[in-house]
N, C-alpha and C positions, 0 to 999 in steps of 0.2 A: 807076937802082936803084928797085925797087918798095918802097913804104912798107909795112912789116909791121904797123903799127898804124894802121888807118883812123881818121880823124877822127870823134869821137863826134857831130859835127854832121852827119855823113853816115850816117844810120841804115840806109839800104838797103845801102850798102857794108859797114858793120859787120855787119849781119844776114847778108849773104852770106858774109863771112869766118867768122862763128861757125858757120854751117851747114856749111861745109867742114871745120871743126875737130871736128865730132861724130864719134864712132866707137863701134863695138861693143866692149865689154870685159867680161871675166868678173868677177863680183862679188868673187871672192877677191882680185883685184888691187886692189879698191877698199876692202877691209875696213880697212886702216890709216887711210884717210881718214875712214871711218865712225867708227872709234874716237876720232878727234880731233874729231868733231862737225862735219865739213866737208862732209858729203854732204847734198844737198837732193833729195828725190824730187819729180818733176814728173809730173802726170797726163798720160795719153796724149791727153786732150782738148786739151792745149796744144801749141804748137809749141816745141820745145826751144830752137831758135835765138832765137825771140822772147823767151822767158823769160831767156835769157842776155843779150840786148840790153837788156831792162829792168833787169837787174841791173847791167850796166856803166854804164847811165845813171842809176843810183841812184834809180829810180822807186819810191819807198817807198809811195806811194799804191796803185799797181798791185800791188806785192808784198803789201801788207797785205790787199788784196781777195782775192788768191789764197790767202794763208794762212787768212783767215777762211772761205773757201769750201771749203778742204781740197784745192785744186788743186795746191798745193805744200806741202811740209812735211818733217819729219824722217823718216828711214826707221824704220819700226816694227821693234822687236826681232824679232817673229815673221817679218816679211818678210826681215830680214837673215839669220836662221837658215835659213829655207827656201832663200833664194838661195845660201847657203853650201853646203848639202847638195846642191843641184843644180848648183852652179857656174853659175848663171844668167848669161846674157849680157844686158847692158843697154846702151842708148844712153847715152853720157856726153859731157859738155861741161865743160871746165874754164874757170871764170871766177874766177880766183884771188881769194881763197883757197878758193872754193867749188868743189865738183864736183857738177854737176847730173846726175841720172840719171833715166832714163825706161824703163819696161818696153817690151820689143819687142812690138808688137801682132801677135797671131797671128790669121790668118784663120779664121773659123768656130769661134772659141772663145767660151765663155760670158764675159760681162762680169762682172768683179769690182767690187764697189761701193767698195772702198777705192782709194786712189790708183793709177791705172793710166795 
């Protein structure tokens, strides 16, 4: 029987597992989690699985650096409203109790300066 919970001492295995657990999901399906304050927006400059890995490993120093730089943070109300109106699809990864979300990068689109 395959172990469903890779050992945190095997970061490559855990990172791979987290990468497989990412999925596209419509924002409206995530709004309840946003209302509970459990959604963390991740910049497109970061690897979503790597952020999940650092979260599972409780790497507070790295997370604080990302928070300070604006690479991760809460979802701004204006983003949440825009995503609701368009029912935007986002990449999502659950690292309980958090839901990490990341905007889908579009080719040939202008870069937004806020969390992407």
